[in-house]
N, C-alpha and C positions, 0 to 999 in steps of 0.2 A: 556476380558477387552480391549485389544488393538483395537479390531474391533469397540468397542463402541466409543473410542477416535477418530478413523479414520473417523467416520461419522460426527463428529462435524465440525463446520465451522471455518475457519481461514481467517484472512484478512492479505494479504501481501502488504505492502506499498512499493512504488517505486517513483522515481522522477516524479511528475506530476499526481499521482493518486494512486489507490489501486485496488486489485482484491480480491474478497471473493469466497472461494470454500471449499469443504470438505477437511479435513486434509489428508485423504487417497489419494485423487486425487492429492493434492499438492506434497505428497511424491513420487507418481508415476511419475509425470511430471518433478519435479525438482531434485529428488533424496533424500534419507534419510538424507544426510549430508548438505543439503542446509541451509545456514545461516539464511534465512528468516523464516524458520520454528521454530526457537528459537530466536526471536528477542530480543535484549537488548536495553537499552536506548542509545540515541545519546547525546553527550555533546554539548550544545548550549551556545555560548558566546554572551552576550548582552552588547553593549557599550551605555552608557547613556551620552548625551552631557550636558554640563553645561547650566543651565537655572535658571530663578527666579521663585519662588513660592509665591503665595499670599493665605493665609489661609482664610481671610475674605475679601469680596469685599470692596474695598476702604481702606483696612488696609495696613500695611507695608509689603514689599516684603522681602523674604529671598533668598539669593543667594545659589544655589546648585552647587557644583563642579562636573566635569565629573568623571565617574567611570565605571568599568566593573564588571560583575558578570557572573557566569556560573551555569547552571542548567541541570538536566537530563530530556530529552524529550523522553517519552516512545511512541512506535508506536500507532497511532490512525487512525481512518478513519472518513469520514463525514457520519453521520447517523442521522436519525430522527425516529419518531414512525412508519413511512412508510418505506418500503424497499428502501435502498439507492442504487443508481447506475443503470446501464443499464444491462439487462440480456444478456449473451452470451452463445452460445453452443460450447463446447470444444470437440475436438477429438484429440487423440494422438496415436502413435504407441503402439499397445497392448491393447488399451482401448476397452471395449465391448459396443460400442454404443457411443452416445453423452451425455455429462454431462453439467449441467448448472453451471454458476458462475455469479457474478455481478462485473462490472467494474465501478469505479468512476474516472472521468477524461477523457481525450481524448483517443480514440481507437488507435491513432497513438502511444501515450506513452505506452499503454498496449502492442501493437505489439512489440515495441522496448524492453520492459521488457521481454516478452516471448522469443523473438529471442536471447537475450543475456543469458538467464538462463535455457532454457529447456534442459533436458537430453535425450529427445526422440523427434522424428519428431512430430510436434504439429501444429494445425490449430484451428481457432475459427471463428464463424459467429455471427453477431449481429442479433437482432430481425428484423431489416429492411432487412436482407438478405445480407449485405456486408460481404464478406469473407476476412479473413486475414490469410496469411500463404499459404502453410506449411512452418514452420520454421525448419531448420536443427538442429539436436541435437548438443549440445556443449559437448565436452568431457573433 
């Protein structure tokens, strides 16, 4: 059963984008204890400025005072009916060949994410042939 779950896709969000890959690959690259594998919601606080609101055009205005509220934002990624993101080929220390993933956002942001979080020596290449890495393992 665990092997079936490891074959499923996971999207890891980071500042500036996200990367999608098989769960088993993510565990191998980042470690089983990586917080991104079991993401929770982030608390987002929104401040609304005071403003006036008109319900009917030409009708009277109502004054709305300023206020703040907080909500939970669960991790998401940009997607559509087509596959989202750019395909990358990933290799890392101990991998048996290259594996594919998809990156949304800039490749520079993806490289920063991998460099800061990988537990093994890691590198990736875009479809156009641009190589990023190798990134040294963080302990």
